C-alpha positions as CSV (number, residue, x, y, z in Angstrom):
1,M,-2.7,-18.4,5.9
2,I,-4.5,-17.9,2.1
3,Y,-2.8,-17.6,-1.3
4,E,-4.6,-14.8,-3.0
5,K,-5.0,-15.1,-6.7
6,R,-6.6,-11.8,-7.5
7,R,-9.2,-11.3,-10.0
8,V,-9.0,-8.2,-10.7
9,K,-5.9,-6.1,-12.2
10,Y,-5.2,-3.5,-9.6
11,T,-7.1,-2.2,-6.6
12,C,-7.4,1.5,-5.6
13,I,-10.0,2.0,-2.7
14,N,-10.5,4.4,0.0
15,G,-12.2,2.2,3.0
16,S,-12.3,2.0,6.9
17,R,-11.8,-1.8,7.4
18,L,-9.0,-4.0,6.3
19,V,-8.8,-7.5,6.2
20,D,-7.6,-9.5,9.1
21,W,-6.7,-12.8,7.6
22,A,-3.1,-13.5,6.7
23,H,-2.4,-13.7,2.9
24,V,0.1,-13.5,0.3
25,H,-0.1,-12.6,-3.2
26,H,2.3,-11.7,-6.2
27,E,1.1,-8.2,-6.1
28,F,2.5,-5.3,-3.7
29,E,0.2,-3.6,-1.4
30,I,0.1,-0.3,0.2
31,V,-2.1,1.2,2.8
32,Y,-2.0,4.9,3.9
33,A,-3.7,5.6,7.1
34,T,-6.0,8.4,6.9
35,E,-6.7,8.0,10.4
36,S,-5.2,6.1,13.2
37,G,-6.9,3.0,14.3
38,A,-5.4,-0.2,12.5
39,A,-2.2,-2.2,12.6
40,A,-0.2,-3.8,9.9
41,I,1.1,-7.1,10.7
42,C,3.8,-8.2,8.0
43,D,5.8,-11.6,8.4
44,G,4.5,-11.8,11.9
45,V,5.6,-8.5,13.1
46,E,2.7,-5.9,14.0
47,Y,3.1,-2.1,13.2
48,V,0.7,0.1,14.5
49,L,-0.4,2.6,12.0
50,D,-1.1,6.3,13.0
51,E,-2.5,8.9,10.6
52,G,-0.2,9.9,7.9
53,D,1.8,6.3,7.6
54,L,2.2,4.3,4.9
55,F,2.9,0.5,4.9
56,F,4.1,-1.3,2.1
57,S,3.9,-5.3,1.7
58,F,6.2,-6.4,-1.0
59,P,5.0,-9.3,-3.1
60,H,5.2,-12.8,-1.5
61,T,5.3,-11.5,1.9
62,I,2.4,-12.7,4.2
63,H,0.4,-9.8,5.6
64,S,-2.7,-9.0,7.5
65,Y,-4.4,-6.3,9.4
66,R,-5.9,-5.8,12.9
67,M,-8.3,-3.3,13.5
68,I,-7.6,-1.3,16.8
69,K,-10.6,0.8,16.6
70,E,-13.9,-0.3,14.8
71,K,-13.2,1.9,11.7
72,A,-10.2,3.8,10.4
73,A,-10.1,5.7,7.3
74,H,-7.2,4.4,4.6
75,T,-6.4,4.5,1.0
76,L,-5.7,0.9,-0.1
77,L,-3.5,0.2,-3.4
78,V,-2.5,-3.3,-4.8
79,F,-0.6,-3.5,-8.0
80,S,1.3,-6.0,-10.1
81,P,4.9,-5.4,-9.8
82,D,5.0,-6.4,-13.4
83,D,3.1,-3.2,-14.5
84,F,6.0,-0.9,-13.1
85,P,9.1,-2.2,-15.1
86,A,11.4,0.3,-13.5
87,F,10.7,-1.3,-9.9
88,T,9.9,-5.1,-10.8
89,K,13.4,-6.1,-9.9
90,L,13.6,-4.2,-6.8
91,L,10.0,-5.3,-5.6
92,L,10.6,-9.0,-6.0
93,N,14.1,-9.1,-4.8
94,F,14.2,-6.9,-1.9
95,R,12.3,-6.5,1.6
96,P,12.2,-3.5,3.7
97,S,13.6,-3.8,7.3
98,Y,10.8,-1.6,8.5
99,P,7.8,-1.6,6.0
100,V,6.2,1.7,7.2
101,V,7.2,5.1,6.5
102,K,6.1,7.0,9.4
103,N,4.4,10.5,9.1
104,C,4.7,10.7,5.2
105,N,6.2,14.1,3.9
106,E,4.0,16.7,2.2
107,R,5.0,15.1,-1.4
108,I,3.5,11.4,-0.6
109,R,0.5,13.1,1.2
110,N,-0.2,15.2,-1.8
111,I,0.1,12.1,-4.0
112,I,-2.5,10.3,-2.1
113,A,-4.8,13.1,-2.3
114,Q,-4.5,13.4,-6.3
115,L,-5.4,9.5,-6.1
116,K,-8.4,10.3,-4.3
117,E,-9.4,13.0,-6.7
118,I,-8.8,11.3,-10.1
119,K,-11.5,8.5,-9.4
120,G,-14.0,8.3,-12.2
121,T,-11.8,11.2,-14.3
122,E,-11.3,10.7,-18.0
123,Y,-7.8,8.6,-18.4
124,Y,-8.2,7.5,-14.8
125,E,-6.2,4.2,-15.3
126,Q,-3.1,6.2,-16.9
127,K,-3.5,9.0,-14.3
128,L,-3.4,6.1,-11.5
129,Y,-0.5,4.4,-13.0
130,A,1.1,7.8,-13.2
131,Y,0.2,8.6,-9.5
132,V,1.5,5.1,-8.3
133,T,5.0,5.6,-10.1
134,L,5.3,8.8,-8.1
135,L,4.4,7.5,-4.9
136,I,6.7,4.3,-5.1
137,S,9.5,6.8,-6.5
138,E,8.8,9.1,-3.1
139,A,8.3,6.5,-0.6
140,L,10.9,3.8,-1.3
141,P,13.9,6.0,-0.6
142,C,12.2,6.3,3.1
143,L,12.5,2.5,3.4
144,E,15.7,0.7,4.2
145,L,15.7,-2.2,1.8
């Protein structure tokens, strides 16, 4: 297992492969599966991600991924809980009993779609934080903490 000390403030990428090495870091990590073909492993338990699923890795949680297919489109978000003061205590002191929101509702899918559209726009970083705040606000009630 690797303790990852991130060199960047945040990550927001659309990709097709996820890392297969176990790691842990201070940030929270969210993966939205645009298509099936990957599994998230969190604290030793594997969760197959189907299209439309949202995986949460809370801070200081050992996690990794396993590619079931060679490629599986996804959106990966990694942010510090310190940047979201309304959620900092919750993210640092609780864990979900099941860290996957299966078949996300339309509001969550729309937020993910907006994240993809704002890349490179004016005030990108401010928009990004606003949409991630909305995403957390919509997804956390779907998780049992």
